[in-house]
N, C-alpha and C positions, 0 to 999 in steps of 0.2 A: 238583337247585336247580327248585323250584319260580319262577315268572316273578313278575319283580318287579312290584310292583304300582303301576297308571296313573291319571293323574288320572281317565279315566274309567271306573277300576274304583272309585273314591271320589265320583265323582257318581253309577253307577245303584245303588251300596249306600245314600247319602243320601240318593236318590230325587229327586237335582237336575241342573239343565243342567253340562257343561262349565265353561261359563264363571260359574258361578255358585262351581264349586268354586275354582276357580284368584283370581277374587273374596276370596273369603275367608282362603284361601292365604295369600295375597298382602299378608292386613294391612290390606287397603282401609275404611273405615270413616268412610261416609259416608251409613250408615242404608239404602244398599239392601237388605240381607239381613238380614231379622229375626233377633234373637235366639236363635230356635227353630231358623231355619234353618243359621245360625253353631254352632250347636252340636250340630246332625246333620251337619253337612260336616267338623266335628273329630273328632266323634269316631268316622266312620269310617273317616277318615283314618288315625286313632290304631288300629281293631281290623284294618286291612291292613297295617298297617306304613309306611303311605306319608309320604315328607319331598319336598317342590318340589324341584329341581335351580337351585342359582344359576346354574350356569354357562350352562343351554338360555334362563332367564328372564331373564339378561342380554344372550343373545345375541340374543332379542325384542325388547329394551328399546334395546339398542346401548349396555349399558354393564354394568360389569362387575360391579357390587353389592358392591365391593370396597373398602376402603380399607388403606394401610399404614401401620402406626406405623415412623421409622427413625433409629431411637437411635442416639446418640454410642458408649455402653456398654448393649450388651442389658441386660447382669444386673445393673444399675442399680435403685435406688430410683423413681430418675425416670423409667426406663425401663418398667419395671413399674407404677407408679402411671399412666403415662398410656395406655399400654395400656389395662389395666383400666379406667378411665371411657372413654376410645373407644370399646371394646368395647361398653359398657351402652348409650352413646349409637347407637353402628351398631343393636344391636338393635332400639331402636326405630322404626329407621329402615328394618328392613328389609336390612340390610347383613352382611357378613361382616368381617371384623379377620383382618390379617396385621404378621407383623414381620419387615425384613431386617435378619438379622444381618451380615452382610458381603458386602464385595466392589463391585461398582459399580452405586451403588443409583441414580444419573442415568440409566445405559443400561438397567438395569432397567425403572425409571418409564415407560422412553419406549417400550418395548414394547408400551403398553396394558393394562397386568396388572391398573391401579386406578384408579377415577375421584377417587380425593383420597388426600393424603398428608400425615401430621405430622412434620414434620423437627427433627431437634434438630441445630440450629447454634449453638449457646449459645459455645463456646469458640471457633469456628474463624477466627480473626482471619484478617483477609486475604481471608477466601473471596469469590470474582467472583462477587457474584447474578445476571451476565448469564447467570450456567449457569442459573438458573431459567428464562431467559425462552421454552427450547424445550418445559418442562414448561407452563408458563400457555401458551403456545400452543397447545398441543395439547387445551385446553380438561381440564386437570388442576388440582382442589381443593387450594389448598395451603397450608397451617398450617406458617408456620417459626418456631420459635424461637432469637432471635438477636439480639443488643443491637445489632450493627451491620450491620444489614440492615432497607433500607428497604421497606415495604409497596406493591408495584408490580402489581395483578395478583394478588394473594393479599396473607393476613394474615399476622400476627407477632405475637407473645406476648416484651416483652422484661422483662427485671427492673433492680433496684438492687443486686446482688450484690458489685459490688465496694463500693459506697460503703458497706454495710451490713457489712461485713469491714473495712473504714475505721474502721467508728465501734468496733468492736469492739476493735481494736487501741491505738485511744485511749484506749477506758475503761479497759483494762488499762494504760497510762502515767500518765493520769489518777489512778488508784488508787494511783501509787508504784513503782511497776513499771520498776525499769530496766535488770535483764537479763532481758531479754522473748526467749526461741527461737523456734524456729522449725521446726515439723516439716511438710515442706515434700518436692516431687516432688523427685525426683533430677536434678544438675543438667544430665541427657545428655537428658534429654526434650524434647520437639517444644514450640513455643508453642500447639500446640493443643488441650493438657491445660488439662483443669477445675481442677485447682491452680493455673496459672500465673496465672490472675485472682485464685485469693486471694494467691498470694504479691504480686505487681505491689500490692494493699492494704496487707501487711504492711510492704513497701519506701517506699509513700508517705509510710509514717505517720513512721518511724521513721531512713529513710536506710540508709546504708551500714554495717554492724553486723557484727564481727567472724566470721570463718569458722564458732567453736568454736557460736556460739548460732543457725546453721543445721547443721540435723541431717538428710540426704539418709536415705530410705530408698526399697528400690529397687519395691516397690510396695504395692499397696493392701490389703497384708494387716493382720490384729490382729498378727499376729507380729512382724512389720516393721515395724511402727510401735510394740509394746511393746519391741524391739531398742533400738528410738532411742532411746526416752523414757527406759532403764534408764540408754543412756549419757549422756544428759544429766544424769539428777538422781545419778547417782553422782557426779558431781564436785564439786572438793571448794570450786568457786566457781560450785555450780550453780547454775541461772536461778533465780527466783521465778516466772516465770510461764509457763505453753508458750502457742503459738498454734498448734492443728493444722489441718492443710487438708485433713482429711476427719475423718467423724462416728468410722470405725474406730480413728483413728489419735488421736483425742481420748480416748476408750473405754479406749483401751490405756495411755494416759498414767496416768490416772485408776488401772487395775491396777498398773503399775510405780509409782507414786507411794506405793499401797498397802503393795507390798511392800516398798520401803526403810524404812517407817516414815514415811513423812513422812505430815503429814497435809492433805488438800485442804480449803479452797483455804487455811488459814491457814499452811502450809508452801509451799508451791505455787500457784499461781490457772491454772484452762483452760479456754482457751476453742476451739472446734473448729466449722468448719465443715462442715454436713449438715442432720442433723435423726434419727436413728438416734434414737430413746430407749428408755432402757432402765433401768429403774424402781434398780438396784443400784447406779447411779452419779450420776444426774440430772444428768449433764452440761450445761454451756452452752453454748446454741449458738447459731451465726450461723444463721436457718433460713429456709425459706418460710413465710410468713403462716398457707398455707394448702395440700395437696399434693393439693387436687382442679382437676382436671384437667376438667372438666364443661361449666365455661363456655367453655374451650377446644374442645371435641371438638362444641361446640352452635356455635362459631362455622365449623367446617369444616364443618357439612352444611348451614349458611344457606348458603354458599356454590355447597356443591353445586345446590341449588335456585334459589337467585339470584345468579350472578354480578354483580361490582359493584368497585366502587373499593375498597381495603385499608384493612383495619383495625388498627388497635393496641389490645392488650390486654395490661395491665400483671401483674405478680406482683412482690410486696410482700415482700420480707426483714426480718428484725431480728434485732436479739440478746436472746436470752431466755435469761433469767436465771435458773439449776438449781442454785444452789447451789454450784459450781466454779470461782465466782471472784466 
């Protein structure tokens, strides 16, 4: 196996100094390298198959040049969108990104594996933010998603998800619906589940309701939501409206209604919380106005370069009508 090319090999082929190669490949851009010199260096690196080592560069600078995404649910649309936008911003800054999937994320970050992290605490009720102090104290730049968190040496993203869900339920009640069912989380699940906040909005508006309108399903799969919706809509006193606590459950409820010959929204109105759009269903959703986390990622990298007082970024949720309610 031929030896791996080095920065000296690139410098020799391009006819420049090692310092110039390092300058160009580290994506510095203050005009010290002429465009033609930059092109020669990049062409030489490509010809030799040379790529800089993030680890070695990080050791020299005293940084890892890596940021982490710490999601609650790694496979969720939220986690995917956050990772996508954070990666795009990180690349502009010469950083790599990684996702923490499971385990003790606090202990892992205390091992100096990253310079910053975006942490999803949206529905972690009762989370003691003092747990973040050791991470802030070691100089880690943090971006925290959570309504119950106060910015203290880190930045926070908040939302009005609860209030937007309450607005949606009030809309159904105001349209004359008196039998509004809820496709909800299983009662045995913990309060740190995103559906718990949405169920709270349902109860805040309608109060105590008969158990037959509170239809649980055991997981967030399309099949479970479809079965639960069928059980609701096949009743002789079926509901006239369904408030689904996830996007997949809302889509499944639409298909269940159609399979029973019910018209949506004439026979049954459906509102879901989420934002996965399917052209065949056109579900009315409570959803974020934008699934763009670029401003949040910019906030994290601002903190990496210039730590200061904590700031708050707001994500707005609203009821978007698409024809099922």
